[in-house]
N, C-alpha and C positions, 0 to 999 in steps of 0.2 A: 615722706616716702609715701609712695603709693603705687599702684598698678593701672597701667593702660592711659589713664587720663588723671589730670590736676589743674590746680588753677594756671599754669603756663602752658597748657595744651592750647593750640589754635586752631578753632573748631569750626568746619562748614556744615553748610545743610544741603545736601542734594536732594532737590524737588523743594526748594525753599519757598515757593511762592504758591505752591499747593495749599489746600484746605490745611491738610494734616501737618505739611513741613511748616505751615504759618503758625498755627496753633502751639506746636511743640516747640518750634525755635523760641516763641514769646516767652514758653515757659522756661525754657532754660536759661535766655537771658536775664528774666526776671530772678532767677536762683542764683545769678552771679557768673554763670559759665561764660567763659571767654569766646562769645562767638562772633568769629572775624568777619564773615558773610555767607554767602551762600549761592549756589548755582542752579540756574533754570537756563537752557539753552534757549537764545533769542531775545533773553531779557538782560543781557549783559550790560552793565552802565547804567540801568536803573539802580535806585535803592530801595530796600524793603526792609521794615522794622527798623530803620535808620543804620541797615548795615547794607553793604554793597552787594550788587548780585554779580554774578560771573557767567559768562555762557559756558565756560569748561572748567572742570577740576583746575586742569594745568594754569587756566589763569589764577584761580584762588592760591595756587599754591606760589606761583611767579609775585604774584601782586601782594597778596596778604601775608604769604609765609605759613598757610595752611599745612598741619600735619596730621589732623584727625579728621574724619567725616563722619555724618549720620546720616543714612540714606531713606528717604520717604519716598521712595518713586515705586510707581504701580509695578506690579510683577512682572508683564511683560517686558520690562524696561530695566528691571532692577540688578540682573546678571551684568547686563552692559555697563551699568552705573559703578559696580563693583570694581569691574576691569578696568573702565576709565580712571577710577581713583589709585588702582594699583599701579596703574602705567604712569600717573602724575607723580608718584613718590609720596604718596599719603600713607603714613605708617600705621594707624589706626583705623579701621574700616568698621563702623557699626551700622549692621542693616536692619532694620526694623521691619521691614515690608514682610507680610506673611503671603503664603500661596505662590512662591516662585516655583516656577517647573522643576522639578528634580532634575530633569534632563540639563538645564541651564546650569542648575548648580553643580553637576558632574564637571561640565565644561569649565566653570568658573574656578571651581575648587584646582583643577588640573593648572588653570591657566596662571593661578596667582601663587602657585607652589614654589616657585624661584624668585620671586619676588620679596623686595624688604618689606613686609607689611603682615599685619594680623587681622583677620576677618572676626568680627563678634556676630553672632545670628548666622542668616537671618532668623526672622520670626523670633525677634526677643525683644526685652525691654530696654537693653541698651547697657550701660555702665555709670556708675555713679561712684564719686569720692565726695564723700559728704561734706559742704561748705567751701568745696572747691570747684567742681565741675559736675553736672548732671548732663550727660550725653545720653538721652532716652526718653522715655515716656513715664518714669514713675513718679509718684507724688512724691516731691523733694522733701516734703515737711516730717515724713516718717523716718528719715534718717539723721543720725547725729554721728559726729565723729566719734572714733573710738578705736577699737584694737582686735576688733572681729571681723573677718572676710567672709564674704557669702558666695556660693557660686550656686546657680540655680539654673535646670531647665524653664521652670514657670516664673513667669512675671508677678503673678498675684500671690505666690509664697515667699518671692523675693521680699517683697514688700511685708507681709506677715511675719517672716523670719527676723527683717529689720527691726520691726515693732516691737518685738516680744523682747528681743534684745536689749534694746533702747529701754524698755519698761523694767528690767534686770538693773537698769543703772549703768549699763555699757553702752557702746558705740561701735560703729563701721568704721574700717580702714577704706574698702571698696566692696561693692557690690558687681556682680557681673552676672548679667542675664545672657546664657549662653543660647537659648532658644531650642526649640521641640522639632525641629525640623529631621528629615531622616539623614541630610547632609548640610553639616553646619562646619563653620570654619575654625572656631576653637572649642577645643574637646573639654570634657569634665576635668580631665587629667591636666590638661596643659592650664586650664584655670587655678585650678588647685595648686598646681606647682608654681604659679606665679605668687600667689597669695601664700605659700609656705616658704618661699624665698624673699618674702617681702620683711624686712628686720621690725617693721611697725605693728606687723599682724601677728598677735599671739594665739589665736585660734580662728579655725575654719567651720564655716556651716556649709556643709554639701547637700543641696537637694536634688534628688534625681526622680525618675519615673519609669513606669515598665518599659520596655522596649529597649533593644539595643544592648552595646556591652559598655558603653561609657563610664558608668559608674564602677563596675567591676574592674577595668583598666586604670581608674584612679585609684581605687582601694589598694590593688595590686603595688602600683608606683609607691603611694604613701608607707606601704610597710615596708618595701625595698630600700625606700629613702632614709629609713632610721629616725626621720624627724621625731623631735620630742614635741612638737605643737601638736595639742589635741583638735581632733575634727570630729564634728558632730552630723551625723547623716540621718536623711530621711528621705524616702521612697513613696512616691505617690500613685495611686491605682491599685491598691492592694485587693479590691473588690472587682477590678475591671474582669470580665469573660476574656480567657483565651482566644486569640485570633481576631480580635476586633479593635480596630483603630479607636484609640479614645483620646479626644481632644486635641493633642497635636498630631500632626503626621505621623511623626516619629515614636509615637506610645502606641505601639502595637507588637503583641507578645509573639516571639516566633518560635520560640522553644522552652524548656523547662528552664534555662539560664536568664529568660527576659522577665521573669515573675518578679514581684516585689519581694515575695519571701524569700527567693534565691539570691538578690542582690543584697538583700538585709545580712544574710548569713554570709556571704563573701565580705560584707564591709564589716561585720564582726569580727572575723576571723583574721582580718587585717589591722585590727585595732582602733577601729573607729566606734565610737560611742553612738550607737543607735538608737532613734526615737521611734516610737509606734504611731503617732500623732504629731502634726505641725504644732498643735498647742503646748508641746512638750519641748520644744525646741530653746527657747529663752533660758528656761529653767534650768536646763543641760548644760547649755554653754555657762552660764553664772556657776554651776557646780564644778566643772570641770577646771576653770580657770580660779576657782577658789583651792582647789587640791593643789595646782601649782604653786600657789602664793606662801 
């Protein structure tokens, strides 16, 4: 079991022949990910990295059975790429592109709402199910298979958390980088819910940051769910000045509930094991799992 991607996922790369698409598709293939081809309009019929190139996502679905896509398309065209994938019947749409205009994402989020697909991102590191499928830009060697799920707004902290969990002799079921833009496809709550409902995931690491209410929503859902699976939480941006965007476009404190302190308080009230430093994540996960044993 895994969530979102596994060894059976049939993955395509939109923006396949561009420099980013080429580099990361090569890394994904080397990892053992089942990349069945890629899409670059006007280059259909060619091969690239020993995989077929298609003109459209629909061609990739019809001819290669694609069900998952990773998007490395420039910001101006990325929203169209997401909508094209949704129209073609792709089930999991992972969007790496950073800097997609918010107005484009408002339109895209509304467009895909009724479709049978899940968007991860944009501006995210992707999703990895260790030793099965790496659909993203994360360093694969950091991740080992195990029973801990990770949900994070931050790419770097995803890798940091995974590294610490592995150093405790544990491993990862699936790590989901949800992205830090103001409008993203899959929320913290939805990603945490996927992992809580995954029978192989025994604990979840939830990494958030200042700005917005996604972490509070996830914490309230977790409490209401009555789940006995432990969640370890961390919020980045404790020292950020109010009202200033920090790092991610979505990391801006709008009100008193958006601060790191307020989010951590809500998470604690909802039964989440909150750590004050990312350096404590691995130790805390090992500790809460030992208590369950």
